[in-house]
N, C-alpha and C positions, 0 to 999 in steps of 0.2 A: 545284076549285081549282086555279092554274098551278102545275105542278111545278118544282123548282130543276132545273138540268142535271146535278147530282150524283144525284138522284133519278131522273131520267129514264135516266143511264147505268148505276145501278144494276138498274134492272128490264131493260135492254138486255141486260147480262150475266146478269140470273138465267132471262129468257124461252126461252132453249137447256135450261136443266134441268127445267122444267116442259113443255115442250110437244116436246122434242127426242124422233125415233125411238130414235135409239141414242147415248151418249156415254160416253166413256173421258178418263177423266183419271190420270194417271201422274207419280210424282218418280220420277227417273232420276239413279243415280250412271253416270258414264261415266267409263272411267279412262282414255281415249284419244280424244277426238272428234275429234283432228286426225289421227290415223292415222298417228304418230310411231315411228320406229325407236328402239330401245335408245338408240343413240348419239346420237338428236337430242334425245331426253330428258336425257342426261347433259349436252350441251352448254347446255341451257336451263339445269338447275341451278346451272351452273357461273357463270351471269349474262348470257350473250349473250343480248343483243334479238333476238326471232324472231317479234314480231307477236302475241303472246297473252300474257294475263296467266296463266294455270295452264295445263298440262299434261293436267289433268284439270278435271271439272266438275261442277256439278250441274243437271240439266235440268227444265224442267216440259214436258208431253206433252199435249196438251187434241185430243180429237177428238170431231166432230160430225156424227151423219146428222139434218137436221131433220125430215125426213118420207120417209115411201115412197110416193109417189102411183101408184095402181093404176087403170089403163083398162083393164076387160075383161083380156085375156093379156097386156097389158105392164104395165111397173114402170120406174118414174123415180125414182131415189136419188142424189141430189147428199150430199156429204159434204165436209168442212174439217177440216184438220190444220192444228196450228201446235205447234213445238218451239222453247223459250226456252231460253237457256243465261245461269246467273245470272253466272259469272266471265267468258265470253267472249260477248255477246252480237251480235257481229258473227257467230258462229257458227249463230245462229236462222235458222228458214227457215216459210214456210207451203206448202201445197201443196192444190190444189182437184181434188176427186175427180167425175165424173157419169157413172154406169152407166145404161144403157138395157138391158131383159130384155122376153124375150117366151117367152112358154111357149107350147108347141104340143101341144093335146092334153092333157094333164096335166101336174102339176108335177116326173115325170122327165124331162121334155125341155125344154129352152129353150138359147136363143141369147143374146149377149149385146154390147153393144159398149160399152168404156169409155175414157175418155178423162180425162188426168191433166195438171196444170200446175203445174210450179214456179219461180216466178215469180226466186228466189235460192237457189243453195246455194254455201256457201264449202267449197272442199277445204281450203286452208291458207295461211297465209300463205307469201309467199318472198321471199327477200333477191336485190334486182336487183344489177347494177351499181353501183358506188359507194355500197353498204351500205343503199340505201332498201329500205323494207320494203313489199311490195304483197301484194295478196291474187288469189289463183287462185279464180275460181268461174264457174259458169255458170248458166244456165236451162235449164229441159228440159219439152218437150212429148211426150207418150207415148199411144198408142192401143192397144188390145187387142182382139178380136175373137174369139169363140168359141162353141163347141157344147158343152152337156153332154146327157149319156142316162145315167140311173140308175146316177150315182156317176162316171162316165168322161164326160172333157172333152178337147178337143183346141181350141189357141189360138195365133194369131199374135198377133204385138204388135211395135211400132217405136218407137224412143225417138229424139228429136232432142235433143242438147247445145249449145247454145249459148254459145261463149267469149267475153268483152269481144274488142273489135275492137283494144285496144291491146295483146292478147297475140298471139304468133308461134304458140298452138297451134291445130289444127283444130278447128272443130267436127265433131262425133262422129254419125254414125246408127248406131244398133244394133239389128239384125234380128232375130228370135228366131221359134222353132216349139218347141212344147213338147205333151206330155199329162199330164193329173192322173188319178189314180185315189183314189177311197174305196170301203175296204173295211171297214166297219165302224167300229171304233174307231181302225183303220191307215189312213195316206194317204201318197201317192208321187206325185211329181212327175218328170219329165226335160225338161230345156229346151237346146236348141242355138242358139247364135248366130254372128252376124257383126255385128263393130262397123268402119265404113268411117268413116277421117276424110276429113273436106272442107278444102279450103282451097289455099292457093299451095303448090308444089311447091320452093320455095326450098329452096336447096341449106343442110343445115344446121337447119330447121325439124323439129320432132318427127314422127314417123310413130307412131300409138299405135293402127293398126288390126291387130287380133286373132280368133281363133276362139275360142267357149268352150264348155264342155260345163258344165251344172249339174244336182247330183242333189239332191232333198229327199225326207227321210222323217219321218214324225211319228207318234205314237201317243196316245191318249187314255184315260184309265182312272179309276175312283172308288176312292180311299182313305179310308174311312169319309166324311164329308161333301166331302172335298175332291175338286175336278176335277184331276188330274195330268196335264200333258202335257209330253213329250220330243219336242223335234226335232232334225234334224241334217240340214245341208247341205255338199256339198263341190263344189267348183267349179275348172276348169281354165281357165286361159286361155294360148292359144298367139299370142303376137306374130306378124306375117308380114313387117315393112319387112326389106328389103336393105340400108339406105342407112343409117337412121341406128342410130348406136353404142351407143346408151344402150337400146335395146329391141332388137337383132337378136339372134337367138335366146334371147329371153326368154320363159320359162314362169312363172307365176304359178297357185299351188295355194292355194286358199283356202277354210278349213274354219270352220262355224259349229256351235255345239251350245247348246241353252236348255231350259229346264226350268222350269215355272211351276205355280203351286198356285192355284188359285182356291177360295174359300169363298163359300157363297151367304149373304147378308146378310138381303134379303127377296124377295118378288116381284120379278125381273127385274133386281134388283140384287145385285152379289156384289164382292168385296174379294180384288186376287189379287196373288200375290207371286213375282217371278222372279230367275232370273240366265242372261246369255248371254256366251257366251266367243266371238272372232273371232279370227284367225291367220291371214295370210299369209307364204308361203314364197318366195322367189323365186332363180329360176336363170337366167343368162345368159353370152354369152360373154364379158361382163366381170362380174365380181363386184360383186353391186348389194346384196347381204344386207345389209350394214351400214344401207344408208339406205333400204331397200324393205320389209326383214320388219318387221312390226308384230305386237303381241298387244293386244286390245282387249277390257275385261269391261266389263258392265254390271249394275247389280242394281237393280231397279225395284219399286215399291208403288203401287198402284193402284186405285181403283175405277170398276166398269163396270156402265151401265145397257142392257138390252135386253131 
């Protein structure tokens, strides 16, 4: 019997939940998706048009790894993620990832190559001359290569951020190297990198090149049947421009903390709840704290199959 288009669409949506290797679906409350400062939020609440409906939002995030393809020592792992905002759908974005992994002699030694593609990511709406609202966005391609041995790994990554041609912003290349270490339930990562702006050198154009250093720490343990995890990350960005007045002498300190609780529901399926807080504090030769400092809180509830 021939199926209707609505039935075929339903089966298409149901297919990943039946045959997917890994699935993750979560509902997120995001207090500040556009990373606005307190003064910018107050300006919006006073009724000024800023290009978005609400300064906070609910989002739905879906991640799927459809299969784990194994050929002897090789593994091929594709995955897809989509995050959709309810009040500000222009902020929504998809991303694609492909990981190729190879084991050397045992499961304790492996190398990997990972590529990511995000065709669209909106930073925030901007008010241009004449009061017109436009949107600052970019596409991103990234790659990472690394080697792991008995819980330790080293990696090199590069990200290319391409801004629309009708903007005066540079494209940005971000190069990073780092080390990861897993010691029982404790994990750590240190990463250092350099972001280089590409584009014209016209006078007055923004220069957003910087050095960065990032540290991540995490711990997991059981409380009853709940797997509880705490993670913390701290990052320092030092901008290197000598010409752009808005970034000259600028230093960004970015801290993020997260706690989550995961409860097993049945074999391979768990329900989880979490909270995340991210804060940025900025110093520069010109005081930018009123427009650059922000705080972002997330509360999420989700279900995971793996």
